[in-house]
N, C-alpha and C positions, 0 to 999 in steps of 0.2 A: 066130534072130537078129532078124528083122523085128519080132517080138512085143516083144522087149526095147526095140527103138528107139520103138516106140509108147508104151510105159509112160514112158520118159523124156521124150518129147514131151509127153504129158499132164501129167506133174509140172512140167515147165518153165512150161506154159501156166497151170497152177494157181498157181504161184508168182508169175507176172506178173500174173494177175487179183487175187490177194490183195494184191500190192503196190500196185496202182492203187486198189483199194477202200479200203486203208489211206491212202494219200495223200489220196483224196477225203474220207475221214471226218475226218483231221487239219485238212484246210482248212475243212471245214464247222464244226469245233469252234472253230477260230481265229476265223472270221467271227462265230460266235455270241458268243464272248468279247469281242471288240472291240466289237460292238454293244451288249452288255450294259453294258460299262464306259463307252461313250459315253452310254448312257441314264442311268446312275447320275450321271455328271458333269453333264449336262443338268439333273437334278433338283435337284443341289446348287447350281448356279448360279442356277436359278430361285428357290429358297429364299432365297438370298443376295440376289438382287434384290428380293424381297418385303420382306425385312428392312430393306434400304436405303430402300425406298419408304416403309415405316412410319416410319423414324427421320426421313427428310427431311419427312415429314408433321408429325411431332411438333415438330420444329425450327422449321418455318415457321409453325406455329400454336401458340405457346407459352401463350395464354391459354385453351386449350380444355381443360385439365386439371381445371377446376371449382375451382381455388383461386385466391384473389385475390392479385396480387401485392403485395408490401410497398410502401407509399407512404412516401416519406421525409418526416419531420416538418417539414422546412424549407420543404415546399411549402404548407403551412397549410391542407391539405385533410384533413379526417377528424374524428374525435371531438373536442368541446370547441372547435371553431372556429365563429364566427358570421358 
């Protein structure tokens, strides 16, 4: 009878240990997943900030494209004026 009791105790301890290991494993997986998603989000936000920076630079320096802006003829500047 005592031998049967020890087997049941060992089984119960094994179930408890397996449950604890599973809980730690799930928590570790969750932390990894959340951290990975935060990293991906940070990369996306950084890429968007760089795009905004480039657009703002282009807006603030419109004559840096290498193309002359059209000069209205009523200004009297340009070809044929003396």
